[in-house]
C-alpha positions, 0 to 999 in steps of 0.5 A: 319613688320610681313607678312604671305604669307598662309593668303595674297591673292594677295601674288605673286603679291606683292612679284613680285611688291617688286622684281621687284622694288629692282632690279631696286633700285640695278641696274637700267634699264627698267622692263616690264610686261611679256604680253607687246610687245616691238615696239620701242626704249623709249627715256627716261631712268628715266620714269614711264607709266601713266595708266590713266591721273592721275594714274601711272602703275607698269606694266613697268617703267626705272630708273638709278641705286640708283634712289631716287624714287626707294629708296623712294617707297621702304619706303612706300611699308613697311610703308603703306603695304597692301597685301590685296587691290589689287594694293596697292604695285604696281600701287598705290605704284607708283602713291602715291611715285610719288605725293611726287615728284610733283602734276601730272598733267592732259594730255590734249592730247599726251604730256608726262610730267616732275615730278621732274627727272621723265618723266611720259609718257602719257597713250598712251605710253603703254596703248591705248587700257585700261583694261576695252577694253582689248579683244579688242587685241582679235578682228578682226579691220578693219583697223588696228591702226599703234599705232604711239604714242606708244613705246610698247602694254600691253596686260592685260593677268592678265584680260584674264581669258578665256585664249584667245590666238593669233590663227594664220589666225584669222585677229585679232589685237594681230595676226597683232601686233605679225607678225610685233613685234614678227615674231621669235614667230608668226612663231613659233606658226603658225608652231606649234613649241615649242618656248623655243627652 
């Protein structure tokens, strides 16, 4: 496979997709995008996160080192490479590979499903607010949801072309989440301090 990064419009994203996969294959562990707010421990070691009922994300996943899913995904990455299609080397790659392990069932409610030796976690675990509704994080909610079925929340920063930010005192959902789950960051932003020390 010969790739010229100059002609790859998603090269940065494709490179990040490949790097996270190779690192987790070699060392094992959990990968999370930087725009995810962690809320509680994830009870599974080997898991993928459903973005929709039969579609995996690659923004958060956990696998033990040298897991066969990682290896098969790396092979598929090369065999079906197409850097011109957004997500082909990311979420679509994970979905394609997962389908070789099992027939992905539809979620009926809050349950997770097993696919071979991998847990396929319900969309509510990380994506209770889908990407089409990402702006809801920056809205004021009359009743702040508890997200009791979630382990973490993906904020969809890639969608945030308007560069919306968490503003202390605005009473938005994102402010409530920062206060509760990111208190050090929230305090630094509130006091207009550097969060990088």
